[in-house]
N, C-alpha and C positions, 0 to 999 in steps of 0.2 A: 403384360405377362407374356413371356416368350413360350413358344412350343417346346415340348419335351425333347425333341430331337435336335433342337436348335443349339449351336455352341454358345458358351457364355461369351459376354462382351469382354473384350481385352481389359477394359476398365473396371470389370466386376470386382467387388470387394468381398472378402471372405471373412466371416466371423466364425472362428473355429472353437470358441469357448464352450459351446453347448454340444460339441460333437462327442459321441460315445465311441471311445477307442479301446480296442483290445491289443495288447502286445503279448506275444508268445515267444519266449526265449528261455532256454535252459541254463544259460550263463548269467549269473547274477550281475556281474559288472556290465555286460553287454545290454542287459535289460535296463539297468539304471541309466546308462549313457542315452539309450533310446528315449526313456521317459523324461529325462532332462532336456533333451533336444526338443521334444514335443511341448513341454511346459514352457519352454523359451518363447514360443509364440502363442501361448494361451490354451493349449489343448491340455486337458486334464485326463489322464488315462484312468478309465473306470475299471478295467480289467487287466491285470498283469499276472499272467499264468506261466508256469514252467514246463508244462506238457501239453501235447496235442489232445490228450484224453480230457484234461481239465478244460481246455478250450471248447472241445465238443460239447461237454456238459453244459457250459454257460451258453454257447451259441443255440442250443436247443431251447433255452429258456428266455434269453434276453436279446432284443434286437441291437445291432451295433451299426456305426456309420463308417468304421475303418478298421481293418485288420492289418497289423504289422507282425510278421512272423519270420523267424530265423529259419533258413534253409537247412542248416546243419543238423537239426534234430527231427528229421522226417516231416518237415513242414509241407512237402509236396503232397504227402498223403492226406494231411489235414485240409489242404486247399481242394484236392480232388473230391474228398468226402463232402465238403461244404457246397461245392458247385453242384454235386449231384443230390444233395440231401432234400431238395425241395422245401427247405425252410424259408418261408417268406418273412421278411426281406433279406435275410442274411445270406442266402444263396447268391445274391447279386451284389453283395458288399464289395467295395474296392479293396483289393489286396496288395500290399507292398511287401515283397520279401526281401530279407537282408542276407548277406553272406560275406565271409571273410576271404574266401578263396574263390575267385570267379574264373571259370574256363568256359569256352564256347558251349560245351556240353551242358554246363550248369545253367547258362542263359536259356538254352533250348528246353531244359527241364522245367524251368520257372515258367517259361511261356506256355509249355504244353500242359502243365498242371492246372492252368486257369487263372494264374495270378496276373495282375495288371502291370506290376513293375518290379524291377530288382534294383536294390541299392547296395553298393558295395561298402563294406566296413573297412576301415573306419570311415565315418561319414560326418559331414558337418550338419548343423541344424538347418542351414540354408539349403542343402541338398535335399533333405527330408521335406522341408516346406515346399520346395520346387516340385517334387514328386506328388505331394499331396494335392497341390494346385493342378498339376498335370491330370491326375486322375478325376479331379473335380470337373475339369473341362473336357475330359475324354468323352467323345460321343460315338465311339465305336459300338456297333451292336452287340448284344450278348447272344452267343451261338451255342446250340446244343447240337453236335454233329458227330456221329460215331461214338468214340470214346472220349470226346472232348466236350467240355462244357466251360464256357468262360467268355471273356471279351474276345471279339474278332482279333485274330493274331496278326492281321494285316495292318500296318501303320500307314502306309501310303495309299492315297486315293487312287484306285484302280481305273484304268481306261479300257475300253474294249480293244482287243487285238484287231489289226487290220482284216485278217483272214482267218478262217477256221476257228473262230471263237467258240469255246465249248462250255465256259462257266455261265450257268443260267442267269445270274444277276447281271452279268456283263452283256449277254445277248439282249435282255430286256432293256438295259441302258442304251445299248446301240439302237435298238428299234425306237426307243423314246426320243433319242436325239435326232434320229433321221426323220421322224414325224415332226418334230419342232422345226428342223430345217426346211422341210417340205412346206410347212405353214408359214415360213418366214420369221419365225421367232428366234431370238438370239439363243445360243446353246448354254450360255452362262456357265 
């Protein structure tokens, strides 16, 4: 058994048939396309709702494994509410948002509301599966800082700056690495 914070092996196999998935989309055609894409690789959508209010009601009652939500219908507010709701385990559920028109500002909005990923419509089933596997493998910590609650927005592994580092986690990492170097251990 691997540790919780350990990433999945590259060869890990995913059985998605038992996943409890909610799709939130106000456009019937778009919802049907999303559901069909998920069914193509064995996911049965348990909750398909058209409004954030319906989704909130269900999220208060039932745990889910994955939330796929359209941005165009105020999905950002739903994700912000969910992340701050304190509903265990739903507040930490992976969230993939979808959007038809994507600008840089929309990507920032999705990231800042606490979603894990954004998929552009129209999408293929392969892209959706790729993103689901990506969020399953994602080992970024969940943060609650200021008005943000969600997965760490940094995708790249950070290294301490050479001088004048001010980020507390990077200061601790630099100290840890220097202690390891002093003890003759590899930095890894």
